C-alpha positions as CSV (number, residue, x, y, z in Angstrom):
1,X,-20.8,225.6,62.7
2,X,-20.9,225.0,66.4
3,X,-21.7,227.7,68.9
4,X,-18.2,227.5,70.4
5,X,-16.7,227.9,67.0
6,X,-18.9,230.9,66.3
7,X,-17.9,232.5,69.6
8,X,-14.2,232.2,68.9
9,X,-14.7,233.8,65.5
10,X,-17.0,236.5,66.9
11,X,-14.5,237.5,69.5
12,X,-11.9,237.8,66.8
13,X,-14.2,240.1,64.8
14,X,-15.2,242.0,67.9
15,X,-11.6,242.8,68.6
16,X,-11.5,244.5,65.2
17,X,-14.9,246.1,65.7
18,X,-14.1,247.4,69.1
19,X,-11.0,249.2,67.8
20,X,-12.8,250.4,64.7
21,X,-15.9,251.5,66.7
22,X,-14.0,253.6,69.3
23,X,-12.1,255.5,66.6
24,X,-15.3,256.1,64.7
25,X,-16.9,257.4,67.9
26,X,-14.0,259.7,68.5
27,X,-14.1,261.3,65.1
28,X,-17.9,261.6,64.9
29,X,-18.0,263.5,68.2
30,X,-16.4,266.5,66.5
31,X,-17.7,267.8,63.3
32,X,-14.7,268.2,60.9
33,X,-15.0,271.5,59.1
34,X,-12.6,270.2,56.5
35,X,-14.4,267.0,55.9
36,X,-15.0,266.4,52.2
37,X,-18.4,266.9,50.7
38,X,-18.4,263.4,49.3
39,X,-21.9,263.8,47.8
40,X,-20.2,265.6,44.8
41,X,-20.3,263.3,41.9
42,X,-21.7,260.3,43.9
43,X,-25.3,259.5,43.5
44,X,-27.4,258.5,46.5
45,X,-27.5,254.8,45.5
46,X,-23.7,254.7,45.7
47,X,-23.7,255.3,49.5
48,X,-22.0,252.6,51.5
49,X,-24.4,249.6,51.9
50,X,-22.9,248.8,55.3
51,X,-24.2,252.2,56.7
52,X,-27.6,250.6,57.0
53,X,-26.2,247.6,58.9
54,X,-26.1,244.0,57.7
55,X,-23.8,242.5,55.2
56,X,-23.7,244.7,52.2
57,X,-21.9,242.7,49.6
58,X,-21.4,245.2,46.8
59,X,-21.6,248.7,45.5
60,X,-24.6,249.6,43.5
61,X,-25.3,252.3,41.0
62,X,-22.6,254.6,39.8
63,X,-21.8,257.0,37.0
64,X,-18.9,255.4,35.3
65,X,-20.2,253.0,32.7
66,X,-16.9,251.3,32.1
67,X,-15.2,249.7,35.1
68,X,-11.7,251.0,35.8
69,X,-8.5,248.9,35.9
70,X,-5.1,250.5,36.5
71,X,-2.1,248.9,35.0
72,X,1.6,249.4,36.0
73,X,1.8,252.4,33.7
74,X,-1.2,254.1,35.2
75,X,-1.0,253.7,39.0
76,X,-3.3,255.1,41.6
77,X,-0.6,257.5,43.0
78,X,2.4,259.4,41.7
79,X,4.8,256.6,42.9
80,X,4.1,257.1,46.5
81,X,6.0,254.4,48.4
82,X,6.1,254.3,52.2
83,X,9.7,254.4,53.6
84,X,9.4,251.5,56.0
85,X,8.5,247.8,55.7
86,X,5.4,247.1,57.7
87,X,4.6,243.4,57.1
88,X,6.4,240.2,56.2
89,X,5.6,238.0,53.3
90,X,3.4,235.0,53.8
91,X,1.4,236.6,56.7
92,X,-2.3,237.3,57.0
93,X,-3.6,240.8,56.6
94,X,-7.2,241.8,57.5
95,X,-8.4,245.3,56.5
96,X,-10.8,246.9,58.9
97,X,-12.7,250.2,58.2
98,X,-15.2,252.2,60.1
99,X,-17.8,254.3,58.4
100,X,-19.2,257.6,59.6
101,X,-23.0,257.8,59.0
102,X,-23.0,261.6,59.0
103,X,-20.9,262.1,55.9
104,X,-20.1,258.7,54.5
105,X,-16.3,258.9,54.9
106,X,-14.1,256.2,56.3
107,X,-13.0,257.6,59.7
108,X,-11.1,254.5,60.7
109,X,-8.7,252.6,58.4
110,X,-6.5,249.9,59.8
111,X,-4.9,246.6,59.1
112,X,-4.4,243.6,61.4
113,X,-1.4,241.6,60.4
114,X,-0.9,238.1,61.9
115,X,2.6,236.7,61.6
116,X,2.6,233.0,62.6
117,X,6.3,232.6,62.2
118,X,7.1,235.6,64.5
119,X,4.1,234.8,66.7
120,X,3.1,238.4,66.5
121,X,-0.1,240.4,65.9
122,X,0.4,243.9,64.5
123,X,-2.3,246.6,64.4
124,X,-1.4,249.2,61.8
125,X,-3.4,252.4,61.9
126,X,-3.7,254.9,59.0
127,X,-4.4,258.5,60.1
128,X,-7.5,259.8,58.4
129,X,-5.7,262.9,57.1
130,X,-3.1,261.1,55.0
131,X,-2.5,262.9,51.7
132,X,-3.1,260.7,48.6
133,X,-1.1,262.0,45.7
134,X,-3.3,260.7,42.9
135,X,-1.9,260.0,39.5
136,X,-2.8,262.0,36.4
137,X,-4.8,258.9,35.1
138,X,-7.1,258.9,38.2
139,X,-7.5,262.7,38.2
140,X,-8.5,262.6,34.5
141,X,-11.1,259.9,34.9
142,X,-12.7,261.6,37.9
143,X,-12.7,264.9,36.2
144,X,-14.6,263.4,33.3
145,X,-17.3,262.2,35.7
146,X,-17.3,265.4,37.9
147,X,-15.4,268.4,36.5
148,X,-15.2,270.2,39.8
149,X,-14.6,267.3,42.1
150,X,-11.0,268.1,42.9
151,X,-12.0,271.5,44.1
152,X,-13.9,270.0,47.0
153,X,-12.2,270.3,50.3
154,X,-10.6,267.1,51.8
155,X,-11.0,264.9,48.7
156,X,-7.2,264.1,48.8
157,X,-7.5,262.5,52.2
158,X,-7.2,258.7,52.6
159,X,-10.6,258.6,54.3
160,X,-12.2,259.7,51.0
161,X,-10.3,257.3,48.8
162,X,-13.0,254.7,48.8
163,X,-15.4,257.2,47.2
164,X,-13.0,257.5,44.3
165,X,-13.1,253.8,43.9
166,X,-16.9,253.8,43.8
167,X,-17.0,256.6,41.2
168,X,-14.6,254.6,39.0
169,X,-16.3,251.3,39.6
170,X,-12.8,250.0,40.4
171,X,-12.6,246.3,39.7
172,X,-8.9,245.4,40.3
173,X,-9.1,243.0,43.3
174,X,-11.4,240.3,44.6
175,X,-13.1,242.0,47.5
176,X,-16.5,242.4,45.9
177,X,-16.8,246.1,46.4
178,X,-15.4,248.8,44.2
179,X,-14.5,251.0,47.3
180,X,-12.7,248.2,49.1
181,X,-10.9,247.1,45.9
182,X,-9.6,250.6,45.4
183,X,-8.5,251.0,49.0
184,X,-6.8,247.6,48.9
185,X,-5.0,248.5,45.7
186,X,-3.7,251.7,47.3
187,X,-2.5,249.8,50.4
188,X,-0.6,247.4,48.1
189,X,0.9,250.1,46.0
190,X,2.0,252.4,48.7
191,X,2.6,250.2,51.8
192,X,3.1,246.8,50.2
193,X,0.2,245.4,52.2
194,X,-2.1,243.0,50.5
195,X,-5.3,242.3,52.4
196,X,-7.1,239.0,51.8
197,X,-10.2,239.9,53.9
198,X,-12.0,243.0,55.1
199,X,-14.4,243.9,57.9
200,X,-16.4,247.1,57.6
201,X,-18.2,248.5,60.6
202,X,-20.7,251.2,61.3
203,X,-20.9,253.2,64.6
204,X,-23.8,251.3,66.1
205,X,-23.2,248.5,68.6
206,X,-20.0,249.5,70.3
207,X,-21.6,250.1,73.7
208,X,-23.7,246.9,73.5
209,X,-20.6,244.8,72.7
210,X,-18.7,246.1,75.6
211,X,-21.6,245.5,77.9
212,X,-22.2,242.0,76.5
213,X,-18.7,241.1,77.6
214,X,-19.1,242.5,81.0
215,X,-17.0,245.7,80.6
216,X,-13.3,246.2,80.5
217,X,-10.6,247.0,83.1
218,X,-8.3,249.8,82.1
219,X,-6.2,252.6,83.5
220,X,-7.6,256.1,82.9
221,X,-4.6,258.3,82.6
222,X,-6.3,261.7,83.4
223,X,-9.5,263.2,84.7
224,X,-12.0,262.9,81.8
225,X,-15.1,265.1,82.1
226,X,-17.2,266.3,79.2
227,X,-20.9,266.8,78.4
228,X,-22.6,267.2,75.0
229,X,-26.4,266.8,75.4
230,X,-26.8,267.1,71.6
231,X,-25.0,263.9,71.1
232,X,-26.1,262.3,74.4
233,X,-22.4,262.1,75.3
234,X,-21.6,262.4,79.0
235,X,-18.0,261.6,80.1
236,X,-17.2,261.4,83.8
237,X,-14.1,259.3,84.5
238,X,-11.6,259.6,87.4
239,X,-7.9,258.8,86.8
240,X,-6.6,255.4,87.8
241,X,-7.6,251.8,87.3
242,X,-11.3,251.5,86.4
243,X,-13.8,248.9,85.3
244,X,-15.7,250.5,82.4
245,X,-19.1,249.6,81.1
246,X,-20.2,250.3,77.5
247,X,-21.1,254.0,77.9
248,X,-18.0,254.7,80.0
249,X,-15.8,252.9,77.4
250,X,-17.4,255.1,74.7
251,X,-16.4,258.2,76.7
252,X,-12.9,256.9,77.3
253,X,-12.2,256.4,73.6
254,X,-13.9,259.6,72.5
255,X,-12.4,262.0,75.0
256,X,-10.4,264.9,73.6
257,X,-11.0,267.8,76.0
258,X,-13.2,269.0,78.8
259,X,-15.9,271.6,78.3
260,X,-13.7,274.5,79.3
261,X,-10.7,273.1,77.4
262,X,-8.5,273.5,80.4
263,X,-7.7,269.8,79.8
264,X,-6.8,268.9,76.2
265,X,-5.0,265.9,74.7
266,X,-3.6,265.7,71.2
267,X,-4.4,263.2,68.5
268,X,-1.4,261.0,69.4
269,X,-2.4,260.8,73.0
270,X,-6.0,260.0,72.0
271,X,-4.8,257.3,69.7
272,X,-2.7,255.8,72.5
273,X,-5.8,255.7,74.7
274,X,-7.7,253.9,71.9
275,X,-4.9,251.4,71.3
276,X,-4.6,250.7,75.1
277,X,-8.4,250.0,75.1
278,X,-8.1,247.6,72.1
279,X,-5.2,245.8,73.8
280,X,-7.1,245.5,77.1
281,X,-10.2,244.3,75.3
282,X,-8.2,241.6,73.4
283,X,-6.3,240.3,76.4
284,X,-9.3,240.2,78.8
285,X,-12.0,238.9,76.4
286,X,-10.1,236.7,73.9
287,X,-10.9,233.6,76.1
288,X,-14.3,234.7,77.3
289,X,-16.1,231.7,75.7
290,X,-19.5,232.1,77.3
291,X,-21.7,230.0,75.1
292,X,-24.9,231.5,76.6
293,X,-24.0,234.8,74.8
294,X,-23.5,233.2,71.4
295,X,-26.9,234.1,69.9
296,X,-26.9,237.7,71.3
297,X,-23.3,238.2,70.1
298,X,-24.0,236.9,66.7
299,X,-27.1,239.2,66.4
300,X,-25.2,242.3,67.5
301,X,-22.3,241.6,65.2
302,X,-24.4,240.7,62.1
303,X,-26.3,244.0,62.3
304,X,-23.2,246.2,62.3
305,X,-20.6,244.7,60.0
306,X,-20.0,243.8,56.4
307,X,-17.3,241.3,55.5
308,X,-16.1,239.1,52.6
309,X,-15.1,236.3,55.0
310,X,-17.0,233.3,53.6
311,X,-18.2,230.3,55.4
312,X,-15.2,228.3,54.2
313,X,-12.9,231.1,55.4
314,X,-14.4,231.0,59.0
315,X,-12.7,227.8,59.9
316,X,-9.3,229.2,58.8
317,X,-9.7,232.4,60.8
318,X,-11.0,230.5,63.9
319,X,-7.9,228.3,63.9
320,X,-5.6,231.2,63.3
321,X,-7.2,233.3,66.1
322,X,-7.2,230.4,68.5
323,X,-3.5,229.8,67.8
324,X,-2.6,233.4,68.4
325,X,-4.6,233.4,71.7
326,X,-3.2,230.0,73.0
327,X,0.4,230.9,72.1
328,X,0.0,234.5,73.4
329,X,1.2,236.3,70.4
330,X,2.9,239.6,71.0
331,X,0.7,242.6,70.1
332,X,2.4,245.5,68.4
333,X,0.7,248.8,67.7
334,X,1.9,251.0,64.8
335,X,0.7,254.3,63.3
336,X,1.8,255.4,59.9
337,X,4.4,258.1,60.2
338,X,4.2,261.4,58.4
339,X,4.3,265.2,58.8
340,X,1.4,267.6,59.1
341,X,1.1,270.2,56.4
342,X,-1.4,272.6,54.8
343,X,-2.4,272.1,51.2
344,X,-4.7,274.6,49.6
345,X,-5.9,275.6,53.1
346,X,-6.6,272.0,54.2
347,X,-4.7,270.0,56.8
348,X,-3.0,266.8,55.6
349,X,-0.5,264.3,56.7
350,X,2.2,263.6,54.2
351,X,3.6,260.1,54.8
352,X,7.3,259.4,54.9
353,X,8.3,258.0,51.5
354,X,11.4,256.5,50.0
355,X,11.9,259.8,48.0
356,X,11.9,262.1,51.0
């Protein structure tokens, strides 16, 4: 593969990684008191291999001796079906997830849909608090492995769904990892999205990637000022059009409130900032084919992602990305709709379904 081909592919992956990374940074900046204790029922060797960097290609270990397959009679959910059509048939769907090293949950879950017929790229985001209404079949099998698992706070959230897949050694699918297979099966069942590829990212590398591409121009909507010495997080951005380096970009996508909390933004406003950053990054850097950066870029990426995109698949994605860039596909941003609620004292988002 030539350096120019590698660069085009890497920019495509970076677009995903930059969006994943900024959301991971945002969530890891605040410790969630309701985050599930995913260590219950999951041995140490079941931890996500991508958390250590590199291309972890499979789950290891596990308690369930017999791999799980769910047929039509025993689905993952109790017939949860999202109310709206998200993607068209015969389009490409790439799953991207971001892992949080501190507790192993997936703090970022999204899908990039590329529709060549409509000349459109759609970024679909799944709020991490989405409530998964597991079927009795799934609950029974997990209870056999860990009798008290369902009493743990937060285990019904979508960002803990992959751990259920690992415990079950879930094999339906061809993604090579039980966790990804299970997440893909859920996306297909509930949202009718079938992902052919995935990219899994850890938190490291976001700042270096932004700096490697020379920073990003973006409009900062409000005064952003925040200091957290414990996390080495120092945000000091003035409102208006700014050119942000890596550390500044990290602050932009992580900002939620100032120290006194006299300035606070909600989750939707924060997600808008993150989507604006992703769009700016994509538009400004998609054609930044600086071959001198190829080796550094490849090294940075390879240390921080895991993917099932094979060598033979690279060419297909390079052509697809180049086409979307050359023809200036429209970029649409969409967040799954739902209503916040409290279930057994935990906050969840119940998605809008066909039945409600």
